[in-house]
C-alpha positions in Angstrom: -10.2 -21.2 2.6 -8.6 -17.8 2.5 -6.9 -16.5 -0.6 -4.1 -13.9 -0.3 -2.6 -11.2 -2.5 0.3 -8.8 -2.0 0.4 -5.1 -2.1 3.8 -3.4 -2.4 4.3 0.2 -1.3 7.2 2.5 -2.1 8.1 6.1 -1.3 8.5 8.6 -4.1 10.5 11.8 -3.4 9.0 15.2 -4.1 9.6 17.0 -7.4 9.2 20.6 -8.4 5.5 19.9 -9.2 4.4 17.1 -6.8 4.9 16.5 -3.1 6.2 13.3 -1.4 3.9 10.3 -2.0 3.7 6.5 -1.6 2.7 4.3 -4.6 0.9 1.1 -3.8 0.8 -1.6 -6.5 -0.3 -5.2 -6.9 1.2 -8.0 -9.1 -2.0 -7.7 -11.2 -1.2 -4.1 -12.2 -3.5 -2.2 -9.9 -2.0 1.0 -8.7 -2.8 3.9 -6.3 -0.9 7.0 -5.3 -1.2 8.3 -1.7 -0.1 11.8 -0.9 2.3 11.9 2.0 0.7 12.9 5.4 3.5 13.9 7.7 1.4 13.2 10.8 1.3 9.5 9.9 5.1 8.9 9.8 6.7 6.3 7.6 4.9 3.1 8.6 1.6 4.9 8.7 1.9 6.4 5.2 2.8 3.1 3.7 -0.1 1.4 5.6 -2.5 4.1 4.5 -1.5 3.6 0.8 -2.0 -0.1 1.1 -5.3 0.3 2.9 -6.6 2.7 0.3 -5.7 0.3 -2.6 -7.3 -2.6 -0.6 -10.5 -0.6 -0.1 -10.5 0.5 -3.8 -10.3 -3.2 -4.8 -12.9 -4.2 -2.2 -10.6 -6.8 -0.7 -11.6 -7.8 2.9 -8.5 -7.0 5.0 -4.8 -6.5 5.4 -3.4 -9.4 7.5 0.3 -8.5 7.9 3.0 -6.2 6.6 6.7 -5.7 6.7 9.5 -3.6 5.3 11.7 -4.5 2.3 14.7 -2.9 0.7 12.4 -0.9 -1.6 9.5 -0.1 0.8 6.9 -2.3 2.3 4.9 -5.4 1.4 1.4 -6.1 2.7 -0.4 -9.5 2.8 -4.1 -8.9 1.9 -7.0 -11.4 2.2 -8.9 -11.2 -1.1 -11.3 -14.0 -0.3 -12.3 -15.0 3.2 -14.1 -18.3 4.0 
């Protein structure tokens, strides 16, 4: 049986001190900030942030993703049978 978790990503505008970035979070409170890479585009940056958090948490794989009003949400397998 597979068990799934969600990762939500959202864009954060640049400030006087920090560049553009994407913040990835889980409902459990895990968080990661990914610096914006212009060569990746919008979808690519959000995916890269989710993938970095998935790897940090040692979860097996991202299964699907989609846009929301606030950013993107990614379905992640956390336990694969």
